[in-house]
KEVODREN-740662 format. One record per atom (N, C-alpha, C): residue in three letters; x, y, z. Coordinates in steps of 0.001 Angstrom, whole numbers, padded with zeros to 6 digits, always signed. Layout:
! residues N
ALAXYZ/...
***
This chain:
! residues 261
MET+000810-001177-000008/MET-000212+000091+000022/MET+000865+001213-000183/PRO+000500+002373-000611/PRO+001169+003644-000731/PRO+001054+004282+000909/PHE+002242+004790+001058/PHE+002312+005261+002391/PHE+002434+006954+002258/THR+001929+007763+002953/THR+002032+009410+002997/THR+002610+009824+004193/ASN+002585+009113+005402/ASN+003170+009512+006689/ASN+004699+009103+006976/ILE+004826+007903+006514/ILE+005862+007258+006646/ILE+006708+007028+005446/ILE+008216+006578+005601/ILE+008602+006402+004516/ILE+009006+004945+004309/TYR+008907+003711+003730/TYR+009059+002461+004202/TYR+010280+001955+002677/GLU+011502+001469+003514/GLU+012530+000974+002140/GLU+012920-000416+002497/LYS+013161-001231+001737/LYS+014177-002290+002049/LYS+014962-002207+001078/LYS+016202-002881+001760/LYS+017735-003165+001164/LYS+018604-004048+002069/ASP+019126-005105+001120/ASP+020154-005908+001892/ASP+019485-006603+003053/ARG+017959-006759+003250/ARG+017586-007554+004314/ARG+017155-006463+005507/ILE+017654-005280+005207/ILE+016922-004385+006366/ILE+016053-003683+005841/CYS+015276-003375+006776/CYS+013820-002683+006413/CYS+013956-001133+007345/ILE+013914-000373+006775/ILE+014018+001147+007369/ILE+012573+002030+006986/ILE+012077+002088+008457/ILE+011020+002730+008522/ILE+010644+004542+009090/THR+010720+005240+008527/THR+011108+006645+008667/THR+009896+007505+008921/LEU+009953+007775+010156/LEU+008447+008844+010304/LEU+008529+009946+009554/ASN+007652+010584+008693/ASN+007967+011424+007591/ASN+006627+012630+007957/ARG+006558+013233+009028/ARG+006258+014280+009201/ARG+006753+015631+009810/PRO+007910+015835+008982/PRO+009175+016793+010012/PRO+008404+018030+010598/ASP+007441+018713+009555/ASP+007049+019656+009996/ASP+006183+019880+011305/GLN+005688+018419+011508/GLN+005001+018054+012767/GLN+005820+017528+013882/LEU+007039+017501+013944/LEU+008123+016866+014340/LEU+007668+015355+014399/ASN+007445+014981+013549/ASN+006838+013490+013514/ASN+005662+013186+014708/ALA+004733+013836+015033/ALA+003797+013674+015766/ALA+002871+012424+015060/LEU+002498+011777+016014/LEU+001866+010608+016006/LEU+000353+010709+015797/ASP-000493+010510+014233/ASP-001574+010951+014104/ASP-002275+009486+013965/PRO-003814+009264+013919/PRO-004395+008012+013468/PRO-003425+007296+012137/THR-003509+008494+011431/THR-002932+007646+009901/THR-001696+007221+009816/THR-000740+007638+010639/THR+001048+007166+010844/THR+000613+005774+011902/TYR-000431+005958+012587/TYR-000357+004425+013567/TYR-000744+003625+012646/ASN-001783+003678+011514/ASN-002330+002807+011163/ASN-001080+002512+009892/GLU-000421+003443+009649/GLU+000712+003104+008115/GLU+001723+002181+008876/LEU+002111+002469+010204/LEU+002916+001856+011002/LEU+002580+000289+011121/TYR+001190-000036+011492/TYR+000866-001441+011768/TYR+001069-001839+010291/GLN+000393-001415+009360/GLN+000375-002158+007953/GLN+001621-002254+007881/ALA+002774-001531+007986/ALA+004240-002047+007520/ALA+004270-003164+008390/THR+004341-003179+009421/THR+004313-004680+010214/THR+003587-005854+009722/LEU+002811-006023+009216/LEU+002123-006739+008333/LEU+002900-006927+007094/ASP+003427-006286+006399/ASP+004207-006205+004947/ASP+005638-007006+005960/ILE+006064-006419+006774/ILE+007294-007303+007005/ILE+007250-008498+007404/GLU+006180-009204+007878/GLU+005987-010583+008684/GLU+005826-011290+007406/ALA+005381-010720+006284/ALA+005177-011512+005298/ALA+006168-011868+004229/ASP+007176-010929+004849/ASP+008456-010827+004029/ASP+009370-011497+004478/PRO+010177-012905+004080/PRO+010812-013486+004507/PRO+012321-013101+004450/ASP+012593-012127+003470/ASP+013967-011649+003101/ASP+014118-010442+004350/ILE+013456-009761+005091/ILE+013736-009078+005778/ILE+013856-009585+007174/ARG+015336-008854+007701/ARG+015994-010066+008963/ARG+016167-008720+010135/VAL+016003-007633+009983/VAL+016069-006372+010690/VAL+015240-005208+010688/VAL+014948-004519+011436/VAL+013854-002977+011203/VAL+014641-001982+011912/ILE+014976-001069+011178/ILE+015179+000192+011656/ILE+013947+001530+011945/PHE+013849+001870+013072/PHE+013072+002965+013331/PHE+013466+004274+013259/LYS+013276+005143+012608/LYS+013976+006961+012601/LYS+012680+007581+012113/GLY+013131+009078+012532/GLY+012408+009951+012381/GLY+013089+011317+011052/ASN+012220+011784+010387/ASN+013169+012704+009305/ASN+012771+013697+009896/GLY+014396+014878+009780/GLY+013838+016193+010286/GLY+014515+016297+011642/ARG+014056+017379+012589/ARG+014895+017725+013687/ARG+014633+016744+014973/ALA+013574+016019+014761/ALA+013307+015397+015800/ALA+012829+013613+015548/PHE+013158+012849+016587/PHE+012919+011400+016236/PHE+011063+011412+016216/CYS+010518+011835+017420/CYS+008888+011918+017600/CYS+008492+012474+018805/ALA+007823+013643+018491/ALA+007683+014480+019406/ALA+006298+013905+020372/GLY+005871+012958+019698/GLY+004328+012432+020692/GLY+003364+012326+019544/ALA+001980+012249+020222/ALA+001004+012035+019781/ALA+000536+013560+019159/ASP-000090+013490+018102/ASP-000550+014702+017364/ASP-001921+015068+018146/LEU-001703+016074+019275/LEU-002868+016399+019954/LEU-004174+016922+019021/LYS-003756+017719+017900/LYS-005108+018088+017149/LYS-005788+017119+016629/ALA-005057+016302+015964/ALA-005697+015001+015395/ALA-006309+014311+016353/MET-005903+014304+017854/MET-006628+013451+018524/MET-007736+013985+018999/GLN-008164+015746+018900/GLN-009448+015814+019081/GLN-010937+015304+019041/PRO-011081+014811+018099/PRO-012768+014030+017414/PRO-012366+012755+018627/SER-011560+012106+018864/SER-011448+010913+019789/SER-011651+011139+021352/LEU-011380+012631+021606/LEU-011787+013084+023204/LEU-013096+013037+023277/GLN-014021+013148+022459/GLN-015581+013374+022549/GLN-016278+012635+023438/LYS-015935+011273+023360/LYS-016802+010221+024387/LYS-015717+009083+024649/ALA-016144+008634+025788/ALA-015066+007335+026153/ALA-015017+006517+025187/SER-016035+005836+024470/SER-015775+004866+023163/SER-014792+005180+022475/LEU-014896+006782+021885/LEU-014221+006952+020927/LEU-012563+007108+021744/ALA-012368+007477+022798/ALA-011050+007479+023386/ALA-010478+006205+023609/VAL-011312+005102+023861/VAL-010888+003683+023882/VAL-010664+003126+022491/LYS-011232+003683+021471/LYS-010938+003086+020234/LYS-009771+003674+019788/TYR-009384+005022+020155/TYR-008052+005640+020069/TYR-006861+004908+020475/LEU-006959+004496+021814/LEU-006052+004106+022629/LEU-005694+002605+021953/GLU-006667+001978+021220/GLU-006477+000616+021015/GLU-005573+000578+020042/ASN-006080+001384+019139/ASN-005265+001661+017826/ASN-003884+001794+018164/CYS-003532+002592+019005/CYS-001835+002827+019593/CYS-001477+001729+019855/HIS-002161+000953+020883/HIS-001844-000323+021213/HIS-001672-001483+020183/ARG-002394-001571+019177/ARG-002579-002430+018175/ARG-000985-002226+017716/THR-000772-000987+017405/THR+000288-000547+016566/THR+002113-000977+017342/TYR+001780-000597+018761/TYR+002913-000659+019481/TYR+003130-002138+020019/ASN+002289-002819+019834/ASN+002135-004308+019743/ASN+002733-004952+018812/ALA+002130-004866+017826/ALA+002692-005335+016577/ALA+004237-005054+016356/ILE+004697-004096+016731/ILE+006061-003578+016327/ILE+006873-004475+017725/GLU+006599-004408+018601/GLU+007052-005392+019828/GLU+007019-006996+019405/ASN+006188-007350+018765/ASN+005885-008885+018367/ASN+006460-009012+017044/LEU+007046-008297+016328/LEU+007788-008836+015350/LEU+008394-009855+015502/ASN+008876-010886+014487/ASN+009833-011852+014363/ASN+011189-011477+014328/VAL+011341-010237+013780/VAL+012940-009584+013493/VAL+013023-008804+014258/PRO+014448-008745+014717/PRO+014763-007654+015894/PRO+014799-006129+015243/THR+014475-005510+015918/THR+013910-003890+015563/THR+015065-003112+016098/ILE+015269-001800+015636/ILE+016320-000939+016454/ILE+015537+000369+016248/ALA+015807+001405+017403/ALA+014912+002553+017175/ALA+016132+003406+017027/GLN+016411+004499+016239/GLN+017337+005568+015877/GLN+017039+006809+016284/VAL+017382+007358+017291/VAL+016516+008250+018215/VAL+017661+009653+018068/HIS+017170+010559+017503/HIS+017810+011772+017610/HIS+016820+013295+018127/GLY+017354+014148+018413/GLY+016073+015070+019027/GLY+015370+014807+019720/MET+014125+015299+019923/MET+013221+015027+020922/MET+012724+013709+020531/CYS+012137+012903+021523/CYS+011716+011663+021394/CYS+010880+011513+022765/LEU+009745+011973+022995/LEU+008381+012235+023938/LEU+007269+011950+023569/ALA+006752+011178+024864/ALA+005281+010697+024879/ALA+005307+009359+023874/GLY+004478+009678+022985/GLY+004155+008460+022289/GLY+005573+008260+021257/GLY+006484+009069+021270/GLY+007785+008929+020749/GLY+008600+007666+021579/ILE+008643+007916+022932/ILE+009167+007097+023836/ILE+008226+005566+024067/GLU+007241+005945+023873/GLU+006370+004660+023729/GLU+006607+003432+022502/LEU+006860+004396+021477/LEU+007425+003489+020140/LEU+008813+002950+020551/ILE+009765+003477+020801/ILE+011184+003075+021226/ILE+010812+002059+022359/GLU+010451+002129+023000/GLU+010013+001133+024234/GLU+009562+000065+023365/ALA+008922-000195+022335/ALA+008650-001676+021735/ALA+009408-002110+020942/CYS+010582-001491+020873/CYS+011428-001842+020132/CYS+012431-002963+020919/ASP+013021-003554+020198/ASP+014408-004390+020709/ASP+015743-003811+021297/ILE+016344-002961+020567/ILE+017550-002229+020387/ILE+017085-000633+020428/ILE+017702-000068+020961/ILE+017743+001502+020919/ILE+019152+001997+020795/ILE+019291+002976+020100/ILE+020474+003581+020013/ILE+020509+005068+019582/ALA+020880+006117+020688/ALA+020463+007514+020767/ALA+021397+008494+020474/ALA+021407+009510+019933/ALA+022558+010463+019866/ALA+022427+011132+021514/GLU+023850+011404+021592/GLU+024048+012382+023149/GLU+022705+013406+023185/THR+022692+014197+022286/THR+022011+015325+022672/THR+020447+014783+022308/ALA+020142+013525+022202/ALA+018575+013362+022156/ALA+017877+013680+023615/ARG+016756+013963+023156/ARG+016030+014366+024708/ARG+014392+013328+024816/ILE+015026+012467+025714/ILE+013925+011691+025684/ILE+013094+011685+027116/GLY+011920+011434+027166/GLY+010543+011369+027832/GLY+009877+011161+028050/ASP+008758+011305+029119/ASP+007474+010847+028760/ASP+006539+011989+029487/GLN+006456+013300+028632/GLN+005915+014500+029290/GLN+004156+014338+029619/HIS+003641+013356+029286/HIS+002254+013307+029846/HIS+001728+014078+031211/SER+002199+013267+031814/SER+001921+013998+033459/SER+002377+015637+033594/ALA+003278+016200+032691/ALA+003336+017536+032535/ALA+002165+018273+032161/ARG+001433+017382+031759/ARG+000414+018459+030749/ARG-001076+018003+031611/GLY-000756+017222+032664/GLY-002013+016795+033409/GLY-002674+015458+032550/LEU-001815+014588+031748/LEU-002425+013387+030661/LEU-001736+012328+031514/VAL-002200+011203+031229/VAL-001793+010176+031892/VAL-001342+008985+030348/PRO-000204+008544+030399/PRO+000492+008032+029241/PRO-000762+006901+029088/GLY-000975+006696+027514/GLY-002123+005915+026794/GLY-001485+004846+026040/GLY-000210+004803+025947/GLY+000333+004170+024687/GLY+001452+002696+025646/GLY+001441+002503+026726/GLY+002172+001431+027165/GLY+003309+002095+028251/SER+003528+003343+028267/SER+004710+003809+028967/SER+004722+003294+030622/THR+003369+003490+031220/THR+003165+003022+032715/THR+003664+001571+033034/GLN+003485+000744+031850/GLN+003917-001032+031974/GLN+005328-000972+031388/ARG+005476-000566+030200/ARG+006766-000841+029429/ARG+008103-000113+029870/LEU+007935+000799+030291/LEU+009352+001840+030911/LEU+009675+001455+032456/ILE+008743+000963+033272/ILE+009469+000551+034452/ILE+009910-001018+034400/ARG+009536-001965+033028/ARG+010282-002764+032957/ARG+011532-002881+032258/GLN+011977-001781+031887/GLN+013150-001952+030939/GLN+014261-000685+031425/MET+013874+000042+032574/MET+015081+000856+033159/MET+014828+000894+034723/ASN+015767+001411+035451/ASN+015725+001473+036712/ASN+014359+001983+037049/PHE+013476+001007+037919/PHE+012119+001107+038209/PHE+011822+003046+039147/ARG+012527+002852+039864/ARG+012131+004295+040380/ARG+012816+005411+039444/LYS+013789+005339+039230/LYS+013775+006681+037864/LYS+012721+006821+036739/ALA+012506+005273+036466/ALA+011357+005244+035646/ALA+009715+005608+036131/LYS+009615+005712+037201/LYS+008775+006457+038028/LYS+008552+007994+038131/GLU+010018+008159+038067/GLU+010297+009646+038394/GLU+010023+010575+037065/ILE+010199+009628+036176/ILE+010362+010233+034662/ILE+008817+010485+034290/LEU+008134+009405+034636/LEU+006561+009127+034562/LEU+005582+010328+035323/LEU+006117+010478+036319/LEU+005462+011374+037336/LEU+005659+012874+037023/THR+007121+013279+036498/THR+007575+014515+036648/THR+006988+014956+035188/GLY+007224+014285+034457/GLY+007205+014579+032849/GLY+008623+015193+032526/GLU+009661+015060+033274/GLU+011242+015500+032784/GLU+011584+014654+031991/TRP+012630+015109+030948/TRP+013489+014728+029803/TRP+014842+014061+030528/MET+015339+013190+029842/MET+016814+012703+029503/MET+017101+012899+028580/SER+018534+013202+028641/SER+019207+013344+027527/SER+020027+011802+026950/GLY+020046+011703+025970/GLY+020533+010213+025509/GLY+021628+009506+026439/THR+022848+010481+026825/THR+023673+010047+027447/THR+022742+009526+028944/GLU+022054+010382+029689/GLU+021013+009999+030759/GLU+020407+008926+030492/ALA+020050+008660+029555/ALA+018792+007506+029396/ALA+019691+006023+029015/TYR+021082+006681+028618/TYR+022154+005048+028585/TYR+022572+004753+029973/GLN+022769+005626+030955/GLN+023143+005466+032157/GLN+022251+004912+033071/TRP+021079+004950+032922/TRP+019530+004669+033452/TRP+019136+003437+033048/GLY+020061+002715+031929/GLY+019450+001165+031153/GLY+018361+001606+030323/LEU+017852+002746+029911/LEU+016805+002244+029019/LEU+017375+002085+027738/ILE+018392+002476+027282/ILE+019110+002729+025764/ILE+020539+001598+025803/ASN+020594+001073+024785/ASN+021706+000258+024412/ASN+022963+001072+024074/LYS+022771+001896+023458/LYS+024588+002503+023002/LYS+023878+004415+022891/VAL+024931+005088+023080/VAL+024955+006420+022861/VAL+025955+006589+022056/VAL+025887+007747+021040/VAL+026762+008340+020524/VAL+026794+009520+020017/PRO+027575+010290+019419/PRO+027714+011734+019008/PRO+026736+011427+017537/GLU+025793+012470+017752/GLU+024998+012898+016603/GLU+025306+012228+015408/ASP+026664+012756+014960/ASP+027060+012989+013505/ASP+027598+010969+013327/GLN+027522+010354+014540/GLN+027944+008931+014037/GLN+026342+007778+014344/LEU+025287+008671+014685/LEU+024241+007973+015161/LEU+023947+006921+013754/GLU+023648+007480+012577/GLU+023407+006539+011455/GLU+024374+005494+011290/SER+025750+005475+011123/SER+026565+004621+011039/SER+026633+003619+012166/ALA+026199+003998+013312/ALA+026142+003122+014483/ALA+025025+002168+014601/VAL+023797+002855+013873/VAL+022506+001937+013912/VAL+022641+001275+012672/MET+023384+001414+011646/MET+023678+000218+010300/MET+024396-000681+010740/GLU+025401-000327+011738/GLU+026496-001402+012064/GLU+025814-002396+012807/MET+024936-002117+013722/MET+024228-002981+014492/MET+022982-003757+013548/ALA+022790-002881+012808/ALA+021513-003948+011639/ALA+022076-004819+010748/GLN+023327-004674+010258/GLN+024143-005334+009540/GLN+024526-006683+010516/LYS+025219-006207+011403/LYS+025355-007558+012726/LYS+024065-008363+012841/LEU+022865-007781+013162/LEU+021792-008182+013333/LEU+021031-009286+012114/ALA+021526-008709+011069/ALA+021139-009219+009353/ALA+021771-010432+009626/LYS+023110-010455+009598/LYS+024016-011932+009509/LYS+023602-013014+010551/GLN+022401-013285+011891/GLN+022239-013879+012380/GLN+021449-014711+012146/SER+021100-015935+012602/SER+020152-016960+012141/SER+018445-016298+012589/PRO+017786-015818+011264/PRO+015963-015651+011437/PRO+015590-016758+012804/MET+015763-018020+012707/MET+014852-018718+013280/MET+015652-018757+014764/ALA+016840-018521+015019/ALA+017174-018171+016461/ALA+016729-016958+017200/SER+016775-015721+016132/SER+016308-014650+016655/SER+015017-014311+017135/LYS+014414-014776+016142/LYS+012856-015217+016367/LYS+012458-015770+017710/THR+013252-017163+017957/THR+012702-017700+019211/THR+013242-017253+020300/ILE+014573-016522+020336/ILE+015084-015497+021205/ILE+014326-014290+021603/LYS+014028-013852+020878/LYS+012832-012673+021036/LYS+011552-012979+021522/TRP+011237-014145+021281/TRP+009617-014440+021739/TRP+010027-015001+023446/LEU+011090-015722+023505/LEU+011331-016027+025117/LEU+011604-014810+025491/VAL+012345-013981+025509/VAL+012414-012674+026530/VAL+011379-012041+026737/ASN+010494-011600+025742/ASN+009488-010835+025737/ASN+008172-011440+026328/LYS+008196-013016+026488/LYS+007152-013760+027022/LYS+007347-014292+028977/GLY+008942-014347+028800/GLY+009486-014844+029926/GLY+009411-013708+030969/ILE+009495-012436+030670/ILE+009412-011236+031359/ILE+008195-010930+031963/GLN+007274-011677+031271/GLN+005862-011651+031948/GLN+005788-012937+032709/CYS+006488-013641+033118/CYS+005900-014720+033665/CYS+006613-015404+034884/ASP+006561-016098+035703/ASP+007141-016315+036841/ASP+008179-017191+036397/LEU+009732-017512+037216/LEU+010775-018270+036541/LEU+010708-019532+036195/ALA+009754-020050+036860/ALA+009655-021265+036561/ALA+008794-021746+035113/THR+007963-020807+035121/THR+007128-021040+033661/THR+008181-020650+032817/ALA+008619-019579+032684/ALA+009616-018847+031687/ALA+010831-019759+031375/LEU+011213-020605+032427/LEU+012409-021755+031978/LEU+011760-022988+031452/ARG+010350-023502+031636/ARG+009808-024645+030900/ARG+009664-023804+029492/LEU+009107-023003+029311/LEU+008963-022160+027937/LEU+010117-022085+026771/GLU+011279-022123+027774/GLU+012639-021866+027386/GLU+012700-023514+026570/ILE+012609-024377+027684/ILE+013189-026043+027213/ILE+012072-026282+026020/ALA+010944-026072+026101/ALA+009826-026282+024735/ALA+010262-025580+023696/SER+010799-024434+023710/SER+011016-023769+022420/SER+012643-024012+021715/THR+013484-024432+022673/THR+014593-024278+022481/THR+014647-026227+021503/ALA+014137-027255+022262/ALA+013696-028368+021711/ALA+013304-027961+020454/GLN+012236-027350+020264/GLN+011518-027221+018722/GLN+012333-026741+017707/HIS+013611-025690+018265/HIS+014314-025144+017268/HIS+015517-025893+016721/VAL+015845-027209+017391/VAL+016688-028130+016925/VAL+016166-028775+015656/PHE+015162-028694+015381/PHE+014610-029110+013994/PHE+014568-028089+013003/THR+015002-026917+013259/THR+015032-026039+012243/THR+016248-026028+011396/ASP+016070-025531+009731/ASP+017948-025822+009022/ASP+018588-025171+009444/ASP+018372-023727+010268/ASP+019405-022770+010820/ASP+020072-023667+011882/PHE+019267-024257+013029/PHE+020131-025021+013683/PHE+021218-026216+013085/ARG+020663-026744+012229/ARG+021682-027610+011391/ARG+022715-027131+011067/GLU+022701-025678+010158/GLU+023531-025164+009646/GLU+024322-024682+010511/GLY+024110-024153+011657/GLY+024852-023590+012756/GLY+025999-024629+013030/ILE+025434-025859+013555/ILE+026370-027039+013758/ILE+027250-027333+012872/GLN+026620-027727+011361/GLN+027477-028112+010441/GLN+028461-026962+010339/SER+028305-025773+010130/SER+029354-024614+010132/SER+030429-024799+010743/PHE+029755-025159+012356/PHE+031019-025148+013282/PHE+031849-025966+012655/LEU+031315-027375+012525/LEU+032382-028594+012439/LEU+033173-028410+011393/GLU+032531-027585+010214/GLU+033466-027362+009136/GLU+034204-026265+008932/ARG+034361-025621+010437/ARG+035115-024277+010537/ARG+034947-023267+009505/ARG+033762-023021+009323/ARG+033380-021799+008276/ARG+031972-021077+008686/LYS+032004-019926+008030/LYS+030635-019027+008688/LYS+029772-019672+008325/PRO+028646-019632+009159/PRO+027131-020170+008476/PRO+026469-019119+007760/GLU+025768-019951+006978/GLU+024547-019323+006163/GLU+023262-019725+006349/PHE+022449-018838+007198/PHE+021504-019029+007571/PHE+020089-018927+006714/LYS+019482-019515+006196/LYS+018044-019219+005215/LYS+016898-018915+006092/GLY+016783-018993+007183/GLY+015801-018591+007871/GLY+014444-019637+007762/SER+015001-021035+007989/SER+013846-021809+008283/SER+014315-023250+009114/
***
């Protein structure tokens, strides 16, 4: 399908999704949420894609939800619920993608923007990025997952502070508090992200899929249940072509060539 609010590109097994409303600092409106969701469906249907990068065009990664576009959804509770469910459908689809995802963060990454990167597997940010959840500063409550995901992804008490005060973190501070994987000077951001993407694209798609599923599900379970999931999933993975290729390449002392089956 043609997209108007995102740029959707594929090259060398890497998919790049660029939020493309630079004049609105890539604020998320219903159309953008729908386009992101449709992109996830296409990714799941394309066996050649092995990693996805999310980035923003212009001065910001994403300034959050488009508050003007939200207004029709605020007229009654049922419309508000429908709007929030659409947000969650999109973020959940990103989080549940079978392939690894990377958020490339520069400039502002606020409210709906931080909720988007929380759904990604790896976050790489510029030192100068401004990351936070501004909802409470305007008397709002996060509705896209931050009250649940953020506390699971960084220092618990710092996450509470960020949610309650609406204050921002720099990229460096977000790294120190454990939210992001890597922080770099802004002029090195794109190369750092591409280096990570190329590394992930060489990995076994079947192993990446299983590891990602186990990590995402396991953190929601008690330890005993999570370990049983690991046993079952690992036993099933043994019968994949990627597993056999990994073993054979090790015995033959060569680099593996994974097919994703």
